[in-house]
GUKEMAR-36364 format. One line per 10 residues: their letters; for each residue x, y, z of C-alpha. Coordinates in Angstrom, 1 decimal. Layout:
REM GUKEMAR-36364
a = X/Y/Z ~ ...
This chain:
REM GUKEMAR-36364
mavgnlvikg = -188.7/50.0/39.1 ~ -192.3/50.8/38.8 ~ -194.6/50.6/42.0 ~ -198.1/49.7/41.8 ~ -201.1/51.8/42.6 ~ -202.9/50.3/45.4 ~ -206.4/51.1/45.3 ~ -209.4/50.3/47.7 ~ -212.3/48.7/45.6 ~ -215.4/47.8/47.6
taktfkyrag = -214.5/44.3/49.3 ~ -211.3/44.3/47.6 ~ -207.6/45.9/47.2 ~ -206.3/45.9/43.7 ~ -203.2/47.0/42.3 ~ -201.3/47.3/39.0 ~ -198.1/46.1/38.1 ~ -196.1/43.7/35.7 ~ -196.5/40.4/36.5 ~ -193.6/38.2/35.2
iesiaegnsv = -191.4/41.4/34.8 ~ -191.9/42.5/38.4 ~ -191.9/40.3/41.5 ~ -193.7/41.2/44.8 ~ -192.3/40.4/48.3 ~ -194.2/41.2/51.4 ~ -192.7/43.6/53.8 ~ -193.0/41.7/57.0 ~ -191.7/38.2/55.2 ~ -188.5/40.1/54.2
qlpfiaeykg = -188.0/40.9/57.7 ~ -188.5/37.5/59.3 ~ -185.0/35.9/60.1 ~ -184.6/32.9/57.9 ~ -181.2/31.5/58.9 ~ -178.7/31.2/56.2 ~ -178.1/27.6/54.6 ~ -175.5/25.4/56.5 ~ -174.2/22.2/56.4 ~ -174.5/19.3/59.0
ekktaleytw = -177.1/18.1/61.6 ~ -180.4/20.3/61.1 ~ -181.6/22.6/63.6 ~ -185.1/21.8/64.3 ~ -185.8/24.5/66.5 ~ -183.8/27.9/67.0 ~ -184.6/31.2/68.8 ~ -183.9/34.3/67.0 ~ -183.2/38.0/69.1 ~ -182.5/41.5/67.7
ytkddkgdih = -182.9/45.2/69.0 ~ -185.2/48.1/67.6 ~ -185.3/51.7/68.7 ~ -188.6/53.3/68.5 ~ -189.2/57.1/68.0 ~ -188.2/58.2/71.6 ~ -185.0/56.4/71.5 ~ -185.8/53.5/73.8 ~ -184.1/50.3/72.8 ~ -186.8/46.9/72.7
krgifvsghg = -185.3/43.4/72.5 ~ -187.4/41.5/69.9 ~ -187.3/38.0/68.9 ~ -189.1/34.9/67.7 ~ -189.1/31.2/68.4 ~ -189.1/29.0/65.6 ~ -190.2/25.2/65.4 ~ -189.6/23.6/62.0 ~ -189.6/20.2/60.5 ~ -188.6/17.3/62.4
tygvptlfey = -186.3/15.7/59.5 ~ -185.6/19.1/57.5 ~ -185.2/21.4/60.0 ~ -186.0/25.1/60.6 ~ -186.4/27.2/57.2 ~ -183.1/28.5/55.9 ~ -182.6/31.2/52.9 ~ -183.7/28.4/50.5 ~ -187.1/28.1/52.0 ~ -187.3/32.2/52.1
dvyvtlqdif = -186.8/32.1/48.1 ~ -189.4/29.4/48.2 ~ -191.7/31.4/50.2 ~ -191.8/34.5/48.4 ~ -191.9/32.7/45.1 ~ -195.0/31.2/46.2 ~ -196.4/34.5/47.2 ~ -195.7/35.8/43.8 ~ -197.3/32.7/42.2 ~ -200.3/33.1/44.4
lkkktkngic = -200.6/37.0/43.4 ~ -200.1/36.3/39.6 ~ -202.9/33.8/39.7 ~ -205.1/36.7/41.2 ~ -203.8/39.1/38.4 ~ -205.9/39.8/35.1 ~ -204.5/42.3/32.4 ~ -202.0/43.4/34.9 ~ -204.3/44.2/37.7 ~ -204.2/42.1/40.8
elktnniddn = -207.3/42.2/42.9 ~ -207.3/40.5/46.7 ~ -210.4/40.1/48.6 ~ -210.6/41.9/52.3 ~ -213.7/40.0/53.5 ~ -215.7/36.6/52.7 ~ -212.3/34.6/52.6 ~ -212.7/31.0/52.5 ~ -210.3/28.0/52.2 ~ -210.8/27.7/48.5
ylkiefsine = -209.5/31.4/47.9 ~ -206.3/30.7/49.6 ~ -205.2/27.6/47.7 ~ -203.4/27.7/44.3 ~ -202.5/24.8/42.2 ~ -199.0/24.8/40.2 ~ -196.1/22.0/39.1 ~ -192.8/22.0/40.4 ~ -191.9/22.9/37.1 ~ -193.6/26.1/37.2
laremgyklp = -191.9/26.9/40.7 ~ -188.6/26.2/39.5 ~ -188.8/28.2/36.7 ~ -190.3/31.1/38.5 ~ -187.1/30.7/41.1 ~ -184.8/31.0/37.7 ~ -184.0/27.4/37.3 ~ -183.5/26.2/33.9 ~ -186.0/23.5/32.3 ~ -185.7/20.4/32.6
innsvrnnlk = -184.8/20.4/36.2 ~ -183.4/17.1/38.0 ~ -184.7/15.0/40.6 ~ -182.6/16.4/43.3 ~ -183.6/20.2/42.3 ~ -187.4/18.6/42.1 ~ -187.1/16.6/45.7 ~ -185.2/19.7/47.3 ~ -188.6/22.3/46.3 ~ -190.8/19.3/47.8
kaiktllatt = -188.8/19.5/50.9 ~ -188.9/23.3/51.3 ~ -192.8/23.5/50.8 ~ -192.9/20.7/53.5 ~ -190.5/22.8/55.9 ~ -192.6/25.6/55.5 ~ -195.8/24.0/56.3 ~ -194.3/22.3/59.1 ~ -192.8/25.6/60.4 ~ -194.6/27.6/63.3
vfsiyeggvy = -193.4/30.9/64.6 ~ -193.8/32.1/68.1 ~ -193.2/35.8/69.2 ~ -190.9/36.0/72.6 ~ -189.4/39.1/74.7 ~ -191.1/42.2/73.5 ~ -192.7/41.0/70.4 ~ -190.9/39.7/67.1 ~ -194.1/38.8/64.7 ~ -195.6/42.0/63.7
dvvnkkyitn = -199.4/42.3/63.2 ~ -200.0/44.2/60.2 ~ -203.7/44.7/60.6 ~ -203.5/45.9/64.4 ~ -200.2/47.8/63.5 ~ -198.3/46.4/66.6 ~ -196.0/43.7/67.6 ~ -197.6/40.5/69.0 ~ -196.4/39.9/72.5 ~ -198.5/37.0/73.7
keigfhyles = -196.1/33.9/73.7 ~ -198.8/31.4/73.2 ~ -200.0/32.5/69.8 ~ -198.4/30.2/67.2 ~ -198.1/31.2/63.3 ~ -197.7/29.0/60.0 ~ -196.7/29.8/56.8 ~ -198.5/27.6/55.0 ~ -201.8/25.4/55.8 ~ -201.8/22.6/53.4
yesenttted = -200.0/20.9/51.0 ~ -200.8/18.0/48.4 ~ -199.1/16.6/45.3 ~ -200.0/14.1/42.6 ~ -199.0/12.8/39.0 ~ -201.9/13.4/36.4 ~ -202.1/12.4/32.9 ~ -203.1/15.0/30.2 ~ -205.1/14.3/27.3 ~ -201.9/14.0/25.1
grvidvtrik = -200.5/11.1/27.6 ~ -198.2/13.1/29.2 ~ -197.6/12.8/32.9 ~ -197.3/16.0/34.7 ~ -197.2/16.5/38.6 ~ -199.6/18.9/40.3 ~ -198.8/20.8/43.7 ~ -201.6/22.4/45.9 ~ -201.0/24.6/48.5 ~ -203.1/26.7/51.0
lsrftyhqil = -201.7/29.9/52.4 ~ -202.0/30.5/55.8 ~ -204.4/33.6/57.0 ~ -201.3/34.9/58.6 ~ -199.4/35.1/55.2 ~ -202.3/36.2/53.4 ~ -203.3/39.0/55.7 ~ -199.6/39.9/55.7 ~ -200.0/40.2/52.0 ~ -203.2/42.0/52.0
ndyklfynkn = -202.4/44.5/54.6 ~ -198.6/45.3/54.8 ~ -196.6/47.2/52.1 ~ -195.2/45.4/49.0 ~ -191.8/45.4/47.4 ~ -192.1/45.6/43.9 ~ -188.7/44.5/42.4 ~ -186.9/43.6/39.0 ~ -187.7/39.7/38.7 ~ -185.0/39.0/36.1
gyikiknria = -182.5/40.8/38.1 ~ -183.5/39.1/41.2 ~ -183.4/35.4/39.9 ~ -180.0/36.0/38.2 ~ -178.5/36.4/41.7 ~ -177.5/32.8/42.6 ~ -176.1/33.8/46.4 ~ -179.2/33.4/48.5 ~ -177.6/35.7/51.3 ~ -177.6/38.6/48.2
kkiyhmalqw = -180.7/38.0/47.2 ~ -182.0/38.4/51.0 ~ -179.8/41.8/51.3 ~ -181.2/43.0/48.2 ~ -185.0/42.7/49.5 ~ -183.9/44.3/52.9 ~ -182.2/47.2/51.2 ~ -185.5/47.6/49.0 ~ -187.6/47.9/52.1 ~ -185.0/50.3/54.0
kgkndfawar = -185.0/52.8/51.0 ~ -188.6/53.5/51.0 ~ -189.3/56.0/48.1 ~ -186.0/57.0/48.0 ~ -183.3/55.8/45.7 ~ -180.9/55.0/48.5 ~ -180.5/53.1/51.7 ~ -177.8/52.5/54.2 ~ -177.3/49.8/57.0 ~ -174.4/49.2/59.4
letiiekipm = -172.5/45.6/58.7 ~ -173.6/44.4/62.0 ~ -177.2/45.1/61.4 ~ -177.1/43.1/58.0 ~ -175.4/40.3/59.9 ~ -178.2/40.6/62.7 ~ -180.8/40.2/60.3 ~ -179.4/37.0/58.4 ~ -178.8/34.5/61.4 ~ -175.9/31.9/60.6
iedkkkyqnr = -174.9/28.9/62.5 ~ -171.2/30.2/62.7 ~ -171.1/32.0/65.7 ~ -167.9/33.8/65.1 ~ -168.0/37.4/64.1 ~ -165.1/36.9/61.1 ~ -166.9/34.3/59.3 ~ -170.1/36.2/59.4 ~ -168.7/39.4/58.4 ~ -166.7/37.6/55.4
kirdalkiln = -170.1/35.8/53.9 ~ -172.0/39.1/54.6 ~ -168.9/41.3/52.4 ~ -168.7/38.1/49.9 ~ -172.6/38.5/49.4 ~ -172.4/42.4/49.0 ~ -169.9/42.0/46.3 ~ -172.1/39.6/44.5 ~ -175.0/42.0/44.8 ~ -173.0/45.0/43.3
ksqivkisyg = -171.6/42.9/40.6 ~ -175.5/42.2/39.5 ~ -176.1/45.9/38.7 ~ -179.5/46.0/40.4 ~ -178.1/47.9/43.2 ~ -174.8/49.9/43.6 ~ -172.8/49.1/46.9 ~ -170.6/51.4/48.3 ~ -169.0/51.9/51.9 ~ -168.4/54.8/54.2
kddpnlvyfn = -165.1/56.6/53.5 ~ -164.3/56.8/57.7 ~ -166.3/53.9/58.5 ~ -165.9/50.8/56.4 ~ -168.7/49.3/58.2 ~ -171.2/51.4/57.1 ~ -173.1/50.2/53.7 ~ -174.6/52.3/51.2 ~ -177.1/50.8/48.4 ~ -177.7/53.0/45.3
fsnkddekni = -180.8/52.4/43.3 ~ -180.5/55.1/40.8 ~ -180.1/54.4/37.8 ~ -179.9/57.9/36.2 ~ -176.3/57.4/34.8 ~ -177.4/54.0/33.1 ~ -180.4/55.9/31.5 ~ -178.5/58.6/30.1 ~ -176.2/55.7/28.5 ~ -178.9/53.5/27.1
mnkynthkev = -180.5/56.9/25.8 ~ -177.5/57.1/23.6 ~ -177.5/53.6/22.3 ~ -179.1/52.3/18.7 ~ -178.7/55.7/17.2 ~ -177.8/54.2/14.0 ~ -178.2/51.5/11.6 ~ -175.3/49.7/12.6 ~ -176.1/49.7/16.3 ~ -179.5/48.4/15.9
eeelykigfs = -178.8/45.3/13.2 ~ -175.9/44.3/15.4 ~ -178.5/44.3/18.6 ~ -180.8/42.2/16.6 ~ -178.1/39.9/15.4 ~ -177.0/39.4/19.1 ~ -180.5/38.8/20.3 ~ -180.6/35.7/17.8 ~ -182.8/37.1/14.8 ~ -181.5/36.0/11.1
lvetqeyfdi = -180.7/38.3/8.4 ~ -183.9/37.9/6.9 ~ -185.7/38.6/10.3 ~ -183.8/41.3/10.9 ~ -184.6/43.1/7.7 ~ -188.1/42.9/8.1 ~ -188.1/45.1/11.6 ~ -186.5/47.8/9.3 ~ -189.8/49.9/8.4 ~ -188.6/53.5/8.3
edirylqall = -191.8/54.6/9.8 ~ -191.4/52.2/12.7 ~ -187.6/52.9/13.3 ~ -188.3/55.1/16.3 ~ -190.3/52.3/18.0 ~ -187.6/50.0/17.2 ~ -184.9/51.7/18.9 ~ -186.7/52.6/22.2 ~ -188.0/48.8/22.3 ~ -184.2/47.8/22.4
ryldvmkpin = -183.2/50.4/25.2 ~ -186.5/49.2/27.0 ~ -185.1/45.5/26.7 ~ -181.6/46.8/28.0 ~ -183.5/48.3/31.3 ~ -185.4/45.4/31.8 ~ -182.7/42.5/31.3 ~ -185.2/39.6/30.2 ~ -183.8/36.3/30.3 ~ -184.7/35.1/26.8
kkryfkscye = -184.1/38.6/25.0 ~ -185.5/37.4/21.7 ~ -188.9/36.0/22.9 ~ -189.4/39.1/25.0 ~ -188.5/41.3/22.1 ~ -191.2/39.7/19.7 ~ -193.8/39.6/22.7 ~ -193.4/43.5/23.3 ~ -193.1/44.1/19.5 ~ -196.6/42.2/18.5
kridvsqyyn = -198.2/43.7/21.8 ~ -196.6/47.3/20.9 ~ -196.3/48.2/24.5 ~ -195.5/51.6/25.1 ~ -191.9/52.4/25.4 ~ -192.4/56.2/24.7 ~ -190.2/57.2/27.6 ~ -187.2/55.6/25.7 ~ -187.6/57.7/22.4 ~ -184.3/59.9/21.9
edycfg = -185.5/62.8/19.8 ~ -182.1/64.5/19.9 ~ -180.6/61.9/17.3 ~ -181.2/61.0/13.8 ~ -181.2/57.8/12.4 ~ -178.4/57.3/10.3
């Protein structure tokens, strides 16, 4: 997972990343405690509390009060998934040739607006197109919930001010995730009717994206995870690890960060452990537990063993040929790629695809091959092609 290089450029901040392969989650969004999905009567207002320890070892009681949508309730992890995806779409629309540029001043309302279709949102979240009306309506409800939600700091502060680097303790200040939403159907020149959705990010959300640290993560790996608790844990573990290859947390800390309607610890514990199993199975992070303390969870992001195994792949004609067939190429198409002067690149590109795990491997392979992307780090000079 490459981390984008942030550069201050006059009145803008710019960073480089691989839009479409990597996604970005703003750090404070990851920490906001969206409630786990639940059945039954919707909770339209909830209070979340947790505790943090400062550098001196003093304990501080943190909290936020969330006022949600009158009908759809407070945001759940489904709305969290939509929220981080909307941020990612916003950033992609500010990205050209891999460079994302964000204004630091003279930010008007139009700059905070983005336009997209519900199909686009669904695709970015990993849904297969075409989506049905149920999915479409749920996505629209999620946007309306984010629009209606107001968040307040309580106790010693729960919302973090990333500009002034401190918790907000004023209980009379409320924040929104989104400021506006509109949806309409339009007819294209060829007669197709498509929906157009427009949202405006709140300045609170934009300043979080602009000033807070960002988590760059494997998009394909993330959207393949269907359990939303597992997704949230993955984001939190990425944040905890910082620049390291590993992170750790106690089980009770993870439970604290993902509020649930169920108040019995054994049910909370079971849901978190089930999510950790799913996350470990996804192979984007390895999960293990303390030998003497089963409530101590370790997250290992190192892929050194995987990279070593990958470098030992596609070193023979048969391996390359079989992989191209597996991807979906015909015999004729496969033979077109076997250029003796290009074989090293072909091997390296196949190894690269194993690392990136794209959803449509054939289409992604063709795009990379045509663009001749740099995959030199996956050349294996220790083997001769045979």
